[in-house]
DOGU-83988 format. One record per atom (N, C-alpha, C): x, y, z. Coordinates in pm, whole numbers, plus 32768, in hexadecimal, padded with zeros to 4 digits. Layout:
// DOGU-83988
XYZ/...
//
This chain:
// DOGU-83988
738B771A9602/733877869635/72AC777B95F8/72467780964A/71BC7774961B/719277F195CE/712477E79585/70F0785A953B/70D078CC959B/709078AF960A/706F7918966A/70ED795B969F/7155790D96BA/71D3794796EA/7213799E967F/720A79769600/724379C69594/71F77A499582/71737A44958F/71237ABF9587/71497B1E95F9/71547AE99671/717A7B3D96E3/72067B7796D2/72617B29969B/72E97B5A9683/72E97BCA961D/72997BBD95B4/72907C269550/725C7CA8958D/71F67C9D95E1/71BE7D149622/72227D519685/72647CFA96D1/72C77D2B9731/73387D7496EC/735A7D499673/73C97D85962A/73A17E0595E2/732B7E0495A0/73067E75954B/728B7EC29575/724A7E9995E0/71D17EDD960B/71547E9995D6/70DF7ECC95FC/705F7E9095D3/70547E7F953C/70087E1A9513/6FF67DFB9484/6F627E0A945F/6F467E3093E2/6EBA7E3893B6/6E747DB193C8/6DF27DB693DF/6DAB7D3893F7/6DB47CDB9380/6DB87D129305/6DBE7CB89291/6E437C6E928B/6EAD7CAB92C1/6F2D7C6492CA/6F207BEE9329/6EE37C06939C/6ECD7B9A93FC/6E757B2D93BF/6E087B55937F/6DAB7AF49346/6DEC7AA392D7/6E3D7AE59285/6E847A9E921B/6EE17A349252/6F297A5592BC/6F8279F392FA/6F337983933B/6ECA79A79383/6E7C794393CC/6E3A78DE936E/6E16790B92F6/6DD278B19298/6E2F78719232/6E9178BD91FD/6ED9788F9186/6F6E78779199/6FA47893920D/702E786E9229/703D77D5921F/70B777A6920E/70CE77169209/709B76CF9286/7099771592F7/706276DE9372/6FD67713938F/6F9A7755932A/6F177790933D/6EA7772B9328/6E2F775F9334/6DB7770A9331/6DAB76BC92AE/6DC376FD923E/6DBB76BA91BC/6E417686918C/6EAB769E91D9/6F30767691AC/6F5C75EE91DD/6F0E75B19236/6F3775339272/6F0B74B99222/6F01744A9267/6EE873C99226/6E5573A0922B/6DFE73F59261/6D7273CF9271/6D1B740D9205/6CBC73BD91D1/6C5273F3917C/6BEA743391D6/6BC674B091B9/6B7274FA9216/6ADD74F091F6/6AB874FB9177/6A2C74FE9153/69F874729135/69F27421919D/69BF73989194/6971737B9214/6925730F9213/68D272F19288/692572D99305/699F72A792F4/69F572919367/6A47730D938B/6A35737B933F/6A8273F59356/6A37745893AC/6A4474DA9388/6A0D754593DB/6990758693A2/697775759321/690075B292E5/68DD75679266/68607573923B/6831753891BF/67FE75A49162/681F759990E2/67E975F4907F/678375A9902A/673F75F38FD4/66D475B68F83/6701753A8F35/677875398EF7/679F74C18EAC/67AA74448F02/67D074548F83/67D773DF8FDB/674D73B09007/66EC740C9006/666373E7902A/662873888FC3/664273A68F43/660973528EDA/665373658E56/666B72F78E0C/66A673048D85/6649734E8D26/65C9735C8D4C/656C73A58CF6/659274388CE8/65DE746C8D46/660C74F68D3A/666575038CBD/66C874AD8CB1/671E74B08C3C/66D3748C8BBC/667B742A8BC4/662E74028B4F/65D774758B1C/659E74C18B7A/654975328B53/659C75A38B18/661175BF8B53/666976278B1C/669876038A8F/669975838A6F/66C1755A89E9/66687599897F/65EC75B189A2/659075F08941/65BD767D8920/65F276C48985/6626774A8969/66A17741890F/66F776E1892A/676F76D088D8/674876B38847/66E6765E8834/66B9763F87AC/668376BC8767/6633770A87B0/65FB77868778/666977E5874C/66D077F6879F/673C7851877D/6791781A870A/67A477988706/67EF775B8699/67A777748614/672477658616/66D6777F859E/66DB78138578/66E5786B85DB/66E678FB85C0/6768792A8582/67DB78FA85B6/685B79328587/68A878D3852C/688378528528/68C677F384D1/695277CE8500/699E778D84A9/6A26776284C8/6A8A77CE84A2/6B0077D284DF/6B2C777C854D/6AE3779D85CE/6AD5773A8623/6A877749869E/6AC876F6870C/6AC9772E8785/6AFA76E187F7/6AA977048874/6AA576A688CD/6A6776B98950/6AD576C289B8/6AD0772A8A0B/6B32773C8A75/6AE677438AF9/6B0676E78B54/6ACF76F58BDB/6B3E77208C39/6B27778E8C80/6B8877C28CE1/6B5B779B8D6D/6BBA776E8DBE/6B9C77348E41/6B4A76B58E2D/6B82765B8DDE/6B3975E48DB1/6B2C75778E1C/6B7575858E8B/6B6575258EF8/6B8374978ED1/6B27743D8EF3/6B3A73AF8ED9/6B0A73858E4F/6AD173E48E01/6A9973C08D7F/6A06739D8D83/69C573BC8DF2/693973958E01/68DB73E58DA8/690874568D73/68B9749F8D10/68E174768C83/696274708C6A/699074538BE2/696C73C78BB3/697973668C0A/696472DB8BE1/68D772C48BA8/686C72E78BEF/67E772D38BB5/67CC732F8B3F/680473A88B40/67EF74038AD0/682A73C88A50/68A473948A5A/68E6735F89E3/68AA72DB89B4/685D72998A0A/6812722389DC/67A0724B8980/676F72C6898F/670072F6893D/6733733488BB/679D738388C4/67D273C6884D/686A73B7884C/689F738187E1/6930736C87D5/696D73E78792/69AF743687E4/69F574AC87B1/6A8174AE87EC/6AE174EF87AA/6B6474FF87E8/6B567548886D/6B95751588D5/6B81754C895B/6C05755E89A3/6C0875C489F7/6C7B75E18A4D/6C4875F48ADB/6C8975B68B3B/6C6975CA8BC8/6CD8761D8C06/6CB3768D8C44/6D1276E48C87/6D0076D28D1D/6D6C76B08D60/6D6276918DF0/6DE976AC8E33/6DE976F78EA0/6E6577158EE7/6E8676AC8F51/6E2376608F7B/6E3975FC8FE3/6E8075818FAA/6EF3755D8FE1/6F3874E58FB0/6EE374678FBF/6E9B745B902E/6E4673E59043/6DD873DF8FDA/6D9D74528FBB/6D3374558F57/6D6974378ECC/6DE0746A8EAD/6E1B744D8E29/6E3373B88E17/6E6073768E80/6E7472E48E77/6DEF729D8E63/6D8972C78EAD/6D0672888EA0/6CCD729D8E14/6CDE73148DDE/6CAE73318D57/6CF672DD8CEF/6D7972D08CFB/6DC672828C9A/6D9E71EF8C9D/6D7C71BC8D12/6D5071318D1D/6CC3711E8CE7/6C6B717E8D04/6BE0716F8CDC/6BC971918C4A/6C1571F48C17/6C0372238B8E/6C8B72268B48/6CC571B28B2D/6D4D71AD8AF5/6D5871E68A69/6CE871FA8A25/6CEB7229899B/6CE972C1898F/6CE1730C89FE/6CDD739D89F5/6D5D73D98A2F/6D7774568A0D/6DEA749D8A44/6DC874D18AD0/6E2074B98B2F/6E1074EC8BB7/6E85754A8BD1/6E6675CA8BE9/6ECE76318BF6/6EB376838C74/6F1276D88C96/6F04772A8D0F/6EE777BD8CF1/6EEC77E48C71/6ED278708C4D/6E7278778BD7/6E3178E78BCB/6DCF78FF8B61/6E1479038AD9/6DD778C78A71/6E1278CE89EB/6E1D795F89BB/6E7F79798965/6E927A008931/6E267A2788CD/6DF779C7887F/6D9279E28818/6D1C7985882F/6CA479C18836/6C2B79738853/6BC2799087E9/6B8D792687B1/6B1A79318757/6ABB78C0877C/6A5578E287C6/69FB787C87F8/69BB78A8887A/69AB784A88D5/696678648954/69C6785189C8/69C878B38A22/6A1078A88AA0/69AA789A8B10/69B678318B5F/695C781B8BD1/69AC78288C51/697778748CAF/69B678838D33/694978768D9C/694378028DDA/68DF77E98E42/692077F58ECB/68F278548F1A/6927786F8FA0/69BF78868F9F/69E878E08F48/6A72790F8F44/6A8079998F83/6A2979F78F5A/6A3A7A828F82/6A367A959019/69EA7A45905F/69DF7A5590F0/6A607A319138/6ABB79EA90F4/6B3B79C39131/6BB17A159101/6B9C7A7290A6/6C0B7AC69079/6C2D7B2A90E7/6CAE7B409101/6CD67B999170/6C947C229165/6C657C5591D5/6C1E7CD491D9/6C4E7D28924E/6C457DAB923C/6C647E0792A9/6BEA7E119305/6C007E4C9379/6B967E5993DC/6B8E7EEB9407/6B177F249405/6B057FB19429/6A8D7FC19486/6A92802B94D6/6A24804B9531/6A0480E09524/698280FD9524/695581879519/695D81C995A2/69A9823595AC/69B382839628/696B83089614/69578352967F/691283D29673/695B84319616/69DF842A9617/6A2F848495C3/6A46844D9537/6A1583D79519/6A2A839A9496/6A5B830B94A3/6A8F82D79436/6ABA824D9433/6B42823B9476/6B5381C794B5/6BD6819D94E5/6BE7810B94BC/6C6080E89497/6C7C805B947D/6C9E801594FE/6C8D7F9394FD/6CB47F40956F/6D1E7EDF953D/6D987EF2956E/6E087E9D954A/6E1E7E3695B8/6E817DE195A4/6EA07D789606/6F257D9B9649/6F1F7DAB96CD/6F977DCA971B/6FA77D68978D/6FFC7D8C97EB/701A7D35985E/6FFA7D7C98E1/6FBD7D33993B/6FAD7D5D99C6/6FF97CF79A1A/70777D169A38/70CD7CB29A75/70E97C459A0F/70BC7BCB9A2A/70CF7B5C99CC/704C7B379988/6FE97B8F998F/6F647B70995B/6F447BC898E4/6F127B8B9879/6EE77BD79804/6E6A7C279826/6E647CA497F7/6DEF7CF79810/6DDA7D57979C/6D5F7D899790/6D417DEF972B/6D667E789762/6DA77EC8970E/6DD17F4D9737/6DA47FB296CD/6D93802F96F7/6D678098969B/6DD880C1963D/6DB080E595C3/6E0E811C9561/6DC3817D9508/6E0881E294D7/6DCA823E9478/6DA981F393F7/6D37820E93BB/6D1481C49341/6D7281E592CE/6DA181809289/6DF381959212/6D9B81CB91A1/6DD582169144/6D84825390DB/6D2F81EE908E/6D68817A906C/6D1B8119901E/6CA780DF906E/6CBB80CD90F0/6C4F809C9145/6BE281069154/6C0B81839165/6BAA81F09173/6B5A820390F3/6B9B81F79081/6B5382029001/6AEA81948FF5/6B0F811A901A/6AB180A99014/6A3C80C19072/6A5880EB90EC/69EE8104914D/69908171911E/69C681DB90E6/6974824890B4/691882199044/694C81C28FEF/68FF81958F7A/689B81288F9C/68BE80CE8FF8/687080529003/683D802E908F/6866807390F6/683B804A917C/67A9806C9198/677980DB9160/66F28107917F/66F0815E91FB/6678817C9229/666481D7929A/6671818B931E/66EB81689341/6706811793B8/670081709434/66B68148949C/66AD819A9515/672F819A9564/673F81FA95BC/67B482019613/67C281809662/683B814B9664/685580CC96A7/684B8054964D/6814806595D4/68027FF59579/68857FC4953E/68887F429521/68FF7F0094EB/68E87EDB9459/69517EED9408/69497ECB9379/69C67E809350/69B37E169305/6A227DCB92CC/6A407E079242/6AB67E3E9233/6ADC7E8891BB/6B167E259157/6AC97E0390F0/6AE97D929099/6B317DC0901A/6BA67DFD9032/6BF87E2C8FC3/6C287DB98F6C/6C527D4C8FAA/6C887CDB8F5E/6C1E7C9C8F05/6BA37C958F35/6B377C5C8EE3/6B1C7CB28E69/6B1C7D388E7B/6B067D8E8E06/6B7A7D838DA4/6BF57D7A8DD8/6C687D698D7F/6C5F7CE58D33/6C2E7C7D8D76/6C247BFA8D36/6BBF7BFF8CC2/6B4E7C3F8CD7/6AEB7C4D8C6C/6B277C9B8BF8/6B6E7D078C17/6BB17D548BAD/6C117CFC8B5E/6C5D7CAA8BA5/6CC17C548B65/6C7E7BEF8B07/6C157BAF8B36/6BD17B4C8AE2/6B9D7B8C8A62/6B587BFB8A70/6B1B7C3A89FA/6B847C75899D/6BF57CA089D2/6C607CD4897C/6C9E7C668927/6C937BEA8955/6CCC7B79890B/6C667B3188B4/6BE87B5B88BC/6B7C7B168875/6B597B6187F5/6B6E7B1F8784/6B4A7B5C8705/6AB77B4C86E6/6A7B7ADD8713/69EC7AC58702/69C47A588764/69477A5E878F/691779FA87ED/68D77A398866/68DF79F588D8/689D7A2A894F/68E379F989CE/68D77A4D8A34/69017A2B8ABB/68847A108B0D/6880799B8B4E/681179798BA7/684B79708C34/682979D18C87/685F79D98D0E/67ED79C38D71/67FB795B8DC4/679079328E20/67C579398EAE/6778797B8F07/67A879878F90/673879BA8FEA/675279B2906D/66F479F190CA/67197A8490D6/66B47AD790EA/66C67B6790EF/664D7BAB90B5/665C7C2D9095/65EB7C7A9064/661E7D009031/65C17D57900D/65E67DDF8FE8/66107E2B9065/66567E9B9050/66807EED90C2/66087F1A9115/659C7F3F90D3/65257F6C911B/64EB7EFE9172/64E27E86913B/64A67E189187/65027DE291F3/65847E0191EA/65E27DD99254/65E27E3892CA/65A77EAE92BC/65AB7F129327/65777EDE93AE/650A7E9093B3/64DD7E5F9436/65427E04947C/65A47DD19434/66087D77946F/66877DC19499/66887E459489/67037E90949E/67227EAD9530/66C27E9F958A/66DE7EBC9617/67537E689649/67547DE99627/67C17D90964F/68187D6695DA/67F17D8B9560/683A7D5E94EA/68197CCE94CA/684D7C9D945B/68307C149431/68AB7BB99435/691C7BED9464/69957B9B946D/69817B2C94D2/69A67AB194AC/69927A3F9505/69EC79CD94DB/69F07964952C/6A3C78EC950D/69E178739512/6A0E780794CF/69C7778894D4/6A27771894F7/69F276BA9543/6A3C76419563/69D775D1957B/69ED755F953B/699774E9954C/6904750C9536/68EB755D94CC/6863758094A2/681A75DA9505/6862761A9560/6825767795BF/687A76F695C5/683D776295FA/688A77DB960F/68FE77BF966C/697377F79649/69ED77DB9694/6A14784E96EF/6A907850971C/6AC078B69779/6AD5793D9734/6B02799F9782/6B217A23974D/6B887A1496DB/6B7C7A689672/6BD77A5A9600/6C6B7A639622/6C907AA7968F/6D1D7AB196B3/6D4F7A389700/6CF479E5972E/6D1C796F977A/6D4278FD971C/6DAC78B9973A/6DD5784096F2/6DE27855965B/6E2F78B8962E/6E3E78CD959D/6E71784F9557/6E2F782F94E9/6E5177B7949D/6DFB774094BE/6DB07748952C/6D6076D59558/6CCC76E6953D/6CA1775D950F/6C13777394F4/6C0277BB946F/6B8D77A99435/6B6677F393BE/6B3F788193E8/6B7678E893A7/6B51797393C1/6B0379A69349/6A8F79E09360/6A367A0392F3/69E07A7B9318/699D7AB492B5/693E7B2192CC/68DD7B269257/68697B63926E/68077B739204/68417BCA9194/68267BA29119/685B7BE990A4/68057C639086/68487CD3906E/68047D4D9045/67F37D4B8FAE/677C7D268F80/67667D178EF0/67527D9D8EAA/67387E078EF5/67367E8B8EB6/67BF7EAB8E7D/68277E8D8ECA/68B07EA68E9B/68D27E508E22/68AC7DD18E26/68D27D768DBA/68867D918D39/68057DB08D44/67B97DCE8CCB/67E97E508C8B/68087EB48CDE/683C7F338CA7/68C27F1E8C64/69167ECA8CA0/699A7EAD8C65/698B7E668BE0/692F7E058BDB/691B7DBB8B5E/68E67E158AF0/68897E6E8B13/68547ECA8AAD/68C07F2A8A7D/69157F578ADA/69847FAE8AB2/69E67F668A56/69EA7EE18A60/6A3F7E918A0A/6A007E6E8985/698C7EA88968/694C7E9688E7/68EC7E2188DD/68C77DE6894E/686E7D72894C/67DD7D9B895D/67857D498928/66F57D538943/66DB7CFC89BE/66A17D358A26/669D7CF28AA8/660D7CDC8AD6/65F57C648B08/65787C438B4C/65997C0F8BD6/65457C338C39/65547C028CC1/64CF7BC78CED/64D37B4C8D1C/64587B088D44/64757AA78DB5/640B7A738DF0/64197A0C8E56/643B79878E15/647A792F8E63/649E78AC8E2E/6423785B8E08/63B978628E58/634378138E36/630778408DB1/630A78C18D96/62D678F58D17/633078C88CA3/63B278D48CB6/641178AD8C4D/6402781A8C29/63FE77C48C8F/63F277348C75/636B77118C3B/630277588C67/627E773E8C2F/627977628B9C/62B877D18B76/62BB77F88AEA/630677928A94/636177478AD2/63AA76DF8A8C/636676578A95/62ED76558ACE/629C75DB8ACA/629875888B48/62D775B48BB6/62DD755E8C2C/625575518C71/620375BA8C6F/617F75AD8CAE/6126754E8C5E/6134754E8BDC/60EB74EC8B8A/6119745F8BAB/619B74508BC3/61D073CC8BE9/619673A08C6F/618673FF8CCB/614A73E08D4C/60BC73AB8D3C/607073EA8CE4/5FE773BB8CCB/5FE7732D8C95/604173118C38/604B728A8C00/606F72248C6B/60CC72478CC3/60F671EB8D2C/608471D28D8D/603772398DB0/5FC672278E0A/5F5E71C98DCF/5F4171DA8D4F/5EE171808D0D/5F1670F18D0A/5F9770E18CEC/5FD2705B8CE7/5FD4701B8D72/5FED706C8DD9/5FED70368E62/5F6170058E88/5EFC70508E62/5E7370288E7E/5E506FA78E34/5E7D6F9D8DB8/5E636F238D69/5EA96EAB8DA8/5F246EBE8DD8/5F6D6E518E17/5F286E268E99/5EF16E858EE1/5EA86E648F5C/5E2D6E128F3D/5DE46E3A8ED8/5D6B6DF28EB1/5D8C6D668E7E/5E006D598E3F/5E286CD78E09/5E676C7D8E73/5E7E6CB38EE9/5EBB6C648F54/5F4F6C4B8F42/5F916C9E8EEF/60216C8E8ED6/606C6CE38F3D/608B6CA88FAE/60C46CF6901D/61516D288FFE/61A16CD78FB9/62296D038F98/62276D7E8F3D/61D36D798ED6/61CA6DEA8E7B/618F6E648EC2/612F6E4C8F19/60F36EBC8F64/615B6F018FBB/61B06EB38FFD/62176EEF9052/627F6F3A8FFF/62A26F038F8A/63016F468F33/62CA6FCD8F06/624C6FCD8EDE/620E70478EAD/61F770AB8F1E/61D970788F95/61C970D39007/624C711B9025/62BB70D1901E/633E710E9035/635B71778FCA/633C71588F4E/635071B68EE0/62FA72328EF3/627D721E8F1C/622472908F34/625A72EA8FA3/628B72AD900D/62C172FA907C/633A734D9050/638F73128FFC/6402735D8FC9/63D673D78F79/637673C58F21/634774368ED0/630874A08F29/62B674768F87/627574D68FE1/62DB75249032/634974E49057/63B3752990A0/63F57593904A/640F75738FCC/644B75D58F72/63F1764D8F59/636E76378F60/630E76A18F40/62D276E38FBC/62F876B79034/62B576E790AD/62C5777F90BB/625677C890C8/625D785B90C7/62A178989141/62B1784A91AC/62F8787D9222/637D78369237/63AA77EF91D0/642977A991D6/647A77C7915A/64A5775D9114/64F7776F909D/64AF77BC902F/642C77B1902B/63E177FA8FC6/63EB78918FD5/641278BF904D/641F794E9067/64AA79829045/6504792C9017/6585795B8FE5/656C79B68F6C/65D17A078F49/65C67A5C8ED5/661B7A278E63/65E97A3A8DE9/66327A138D71/66457A8F8D1C/66C17AB28D03/66E17B1F8CA9/67107AE38C24/66CC7B078BB9/66F37ADA8B33/67207B548AE6/679E7B538ABB/67D87BC28A6E/67FF7B8D89E6/67BF7BBE897D/67D47B8B88F5/68177BF3889D/686B7BBF8842/68A67C1987DE/68C07BC9875E/
//
């Protein structure tokens, strides 16, 4: 029985299911998007993240790891959650050798990590005790979330039901936990507006900080504050990706597409502060620039110009490629517009 058939059977037996239940199955079931045999965040996959764009992303983050190591001392460990193929960890660990753990639920990614980084621990769950740095790049946008719509009479949830043999969104009364989240973090959403209720992401931040005795969480993702997300609420931000392009409706072909939404950083920063952390929120271009990447760009531009003047075409092409990678990471309307939440304790 296919994943879609199993979802339909569950609904036929017990009635409509919350959207986060559907999303969890579609992404993390053994037959789900991240549960199969394919590596997703690679050039041949469905989307690219900053570490795949350039190893300089990991090399630059190494400076943050060094700073935190100097701040809290030993024992110290680096934990990357949703580590993918190791494209962030590998260059980072070339710069600074620290004990490292890769957390990954995808069997394909765990195999790739073990092959690429055989000297580190590759696990499927977060360590119980953390002292050091936890990095999560493009994790929160994939954590299962509820779906709600503002009606004239108040909020309503949108669950997943059946219309004959077809999956469809159906109305449901908001559950108390969803309503509490919406009241606290949705903002002044107009009637008809859609909001992705990111309960699981807030719980995940709580979990990390509850296990961290000292160090910092660095969470990087697309999204914004609740206020800045308001212009996107007419249609909501829930979407799918396939082959580096927007994909079909989220209910179509469960398990075959990436399901994602913009991260509500108002919720995550408030959760981190409630967990006793000192929190900063900034754009990715600002964060990387503070760690020296814009200075590196200046050096590469000067070196590229020198190679051009010297007639060294091979070196010029190498440096041009490097410059393009850095510019992509810092682009103010692209990856540079991602948000970085740093929560320290």
